[in-house]
N, C-alpha and C positions, 0 to 999 in steps of 0.2 A: 504494499499500500504506500510505498514511498513517494509516488507521484499522483496517485489517485485522490479524488475528492473524498473527504471524510464526511459522512452524513451523520448528523446528530439528531437525536430525539431527546426532548427535555420533559421530565416528569416533575412538576412543580416549579413553575416559572414565577417565582416570588421576588422578594426584595433583593436578596444577595444575588440571585441569578441575573436580574436586571442590571444591578450595579456592576458586577464583575464578570460573570461567566459569558453572558451574551456578547458584550463588547470584546472580551478577551478572546473568545473563539473566532469571532469575525476578524479580529486583527491578525490571526494566524495565516490566513490566506488558504485557499483550497479547502475550506470548510463550509458546509451548508447545514444550516439548522432547519431540518425538514419536517419535524413533527413536535407537537406539544400536547400535554395532558395536564390540566389543573384539577383541583378538587371539584369544581363546579363547571358545567358547560358554558355558562356565561363568562366565567373567568378565563376559560380556555379560549373562547372565541375572541375575547378582548386582547389576550396576549398574542394570539395569532395575527390579529389585525394590526396591533401596534408594531410587531417586529417582522411582518411579512412572512410568516411561517405557513407553508402551503397545506400541511396536513394537521388535522385535529382528531383527537380520540376521546371517547367517553370514559374509558378506563385505561389504567396504566398497563394492564395486561395486554390490551390490543396494541398499544404503542410498542411494548416490548417484543411482540410477535411479528412486527413489521420486518419482512426480510430485506427491505430497502435501507434499513437503518444499521449503521456500523458501530455506533457508540451511544450509550444512554447517560445523560447527565441528570442525577437525582438531586432536586432541590426541595424535597418535601421535608416534613418534620421527621424526627428519628424513627418513629413507629413503622415507617414504610421502607427504611433503608435496607434492612435485611431481605425482606421478600422481593423487593425490586431488584436488588443486586443479584440474588441467587437466580432469579428467573431470567435476568438479562444475560448472565454468564451461560446459563444452560441453553440460551438462544444464540450463542456465539457472538455476543456483543461486549465491547469494552465498556468499563464503568468508571465514572467519576462521581462520587457521592459527597454531598454536603456534610460537613461536620455538625454535631458530634456523630461518630461513626454509626451508632446503633443505640437501642434503649439500655442494653446491659451487656455484660461480658459474654453471655451465652449467645446472644445474637451476633456480637462481633466475631466470635469464633466460628459461627456458621458462615458468615461472609468470608472469613479467612480460609476455611476449608474449601469453600466453593472456588475461591480463586486459585488454590493449589491444584484443583482438578483441571483447571484450564490455564496452564502456565503461559500459553501463547497469547492470552488476552491480557490487556493492561488494566490494572485496577488502582485507583487512587482515591484517597480521602482528602477533601479540601483542607489544607493545613491551616494552623493558627496563623493569622497575619501579624501577630505580635512579634517584634524583635527581628523581622526580617532584614531591616536596613543594617543593623549593627551586629547581626549574628556572627559573621566571621571575625569581627574585632573582639567580641566577647569570648569566643572560642579560643582565639590566639593568646589573649591576655591570660586566661585561666590555664591553658596549656604551658605557657611560659612562666607560670608561678607568680603572677602579679599579686595574688593574695596569699601566697604560700600555701601551707597545708589548710585545706578548707575545713572549717569547723561548724559554721552555721549558715543556713540559707533562710531567707524570709521571703515569702510569696504574698503579695497584697493584691487584692482585687475588690475595690469598693466603689459603689455607686449609691445614689439615693432613689433608684428607680422604683423600689417597693416601699419607700418610707411612708408614703401616704396610704393609710389603710382603706381609703376609698378608691384607689387604683384598681381598675378591673382585673379580673383573672386573666393571666397570660397562658397561652398554650404550654409554655415551659413549665407551668406549675401543675400540669396535669400528667400524672405518671403514665397513663395509658398512651400518651402522645410522646412524651420525652424520656420515660424511664427513670434511671437513676441519676441522669445528668442534673447538675445543680449549679446555678449561677455561672461564673466563668471559671469554675475549678478545672474543667477539662482543658480549656484552651490555654490557661496558664501553665498547667502541668505539662502539656505537650511542649510548650515553648521551653520551659525549664529543662526538660529532658534532652534538648539538643545539645546541652552544655555539660550536664553531669549525669551520672548513672541513675538508673531507675531505683526507687526506694525498695527495701525489702520488708518493711513493716509500717503500718499506719495505725494511728489512734485518733479518733475523730469525735467531735461534738457538733450537733446541729440544732438550730432552733427556728420555728415558724412563729413569728411575732403577730401575724394577722391570720388566724386559722381559717377564715372564710372570706371569699371575695365574690363579686358578682360576675357571673358569666355574661360577657358582652353579647353573645349570640341568643341565649335563652332568657336572660334577665334574671335567672335564679341564683341564689346564693350557693356557692359550691366550696367544698373543702379545698384548702391549699395543701398540695401533696408534695411539694419540694420546699427545701429550707429557704428562709430569708437570710440566714447567717450560718456560716460554716467555719469551724476551726479544726485544723488537722496538724498533728505531729508525725513526723516520719523519721525513720532511720535510713541512712544512706550507706551503701557499702563503702568501706574505707573509714568509717568512724564518725562522719559528719552527721548532723541532724538538721531537719528543716521544719519551719513553722509556716502554715498557710492561714491567712485570714481572708475569707470571702464574705462579702456582704452586699445586700442590696437595699440596706436601710441606713446608710451612713451619709449624713450631711457633711459636706466639705471634707471628705476623706481623702486619702492619698491617691486614689485612682489605681492603676495597675502598675506594679513595680516588682522587680525581683532583685534582691540583695544577696551578695556573696561576702562572707566574713571569714577571713583566714588568720593565721598567726603572723602574717607579714603585711596584710593590707585589706582594703575593702573595695568592692565593685558594686555599683548600683546601676541597674537599667531601669530608667523611668519610661515605662512602655507607652502608656496612654494617660493623657494626651500628648505628653512632651516628646517622646522618642528621642531621649538623651541618655548618654552614658556618663556616669560620674565615677571617679575613682581616686584612691590615695594609698600610698605606701605608709607603713607605720611611722616612718621618719618624716613624712610631710606634715605641713601645718594645717592642712584641711583638704576637703574634696575639691577636685577640679574636673572640669569637663574634658572628656576624651573624645577627640574628633573621630569621625568615621571617614577615611579617605574615599574619594569617589571610586577608586579602583577596587575598593574592598566592600562598597555599599551593596547590600542585596535589595531585593525587591519582589514584587508579586509576579510569578511566572507560572501560575497554576495551569492555566489553560494551554500555554505554549508548551509546557513540559508534557502535558497529557497528549497533545496532538503529535509532538515530536516522538514520544514513545510509541504511539500507534504506528507511526511511519518507520519504525525500526531503530529509533534513537535510544538513549539510556532510559531505563525505567525510573519513574519518579521515586525519590526517597522521602519526599514531603508531600503528603504523608502516605507511606504504603500501608498495606493492611496489617502487616506485622506490628508496626508501631501503633496503629489505631487500636488493635486488640489489646496492647499492653496499657494504653491509657484508659481504655474502658475497664480493664481489670482494676486499675488504680481507682477509678471512680466508683466502681462497685464496692471495692474494699472500704472506701470512706463511708458509703451508705451502710454497709453492713456493721462496721464498727460503731457508727453513731447509733444505730438501732440497738446493738447488743451491748454497748458500753464497755467493750474490751478491744485490745489490739487485734489486728488482723494481719497475717503474714502474706507476703507476695513472693513469687507470682501465685495467682489463684489457679486452681484447676479449672478446665473448661466447665462452665456452669450451665444447668438447665435454665430456661426462662423462669423468672420468678419476680419477687418483690425487692430484689436488691440484697437479700440476705444470703442467697445461695443455698437456702434450706428447702 
């Protein structure tokens, strides 16, 4: 397929697909977005008209079965990622799926096993956009010993999006749709593990401060099924420890940041909204900004990497299904630990579908 047109079908042409995937795919050249299917026929028709997509389908199953489609882009909520991925691979189609990878570790492993059955097909999870610009600089600094022996890591992800108890229920707060995913835990953990090893144990605490919110579609008050606030302690191979604080109820909080503290210095990546790196050695008088040279700056290449791989180029590493399954194991371990009130070891065994406890 090195010179052929790549024909794309999109299931779930929502906000992120509009913002990134459609323009990113069309910028590749030799790519045609030929089909679309959204949750409702009216939405499907509107998306097709807006982007000039010739084919529309009432169900995702019909789109996946279309023999004229080479690859499927999944922009739905997590509850459909696993079934669409497995069906698309079984139909001989490459898959790019929106993050988070799945609802739980069990579904993520289903997707991973399906990808292993079809090694000739390209599979990719949309990666965390955090830290792409400074990724190489952070990695090089840590590898060169800028902080010395790593002792502590702090991961912060705070907003006030859920601070108002009158804010309507969001789909991310419905377990049937989002699973064990919570706040920005997965996206920040994925970012962190580009630079340090995966943890081997977690201890978590979670809290829902507003137990019920109004469903904007039905108008009914419904239970909130994912936390408003999460705290996680982890153990990292080599002896370091990490602290995560995720919150949707924090006014004037720090936003999204990752800190590295070692015996010789400190490194801080202020991810959102600043996208700045600060650092200092123990002998310095204070933190200073560390520049990201143009020749080391990373950026968003998701769609280009996907299409290049389909045409025979390198397989995407951001984010492959192996990495996605690991961050889903971490997320599920956090959910299980918070529920059971005890540490949970990693890696998890492949788990059946469930409520995040693995029981």
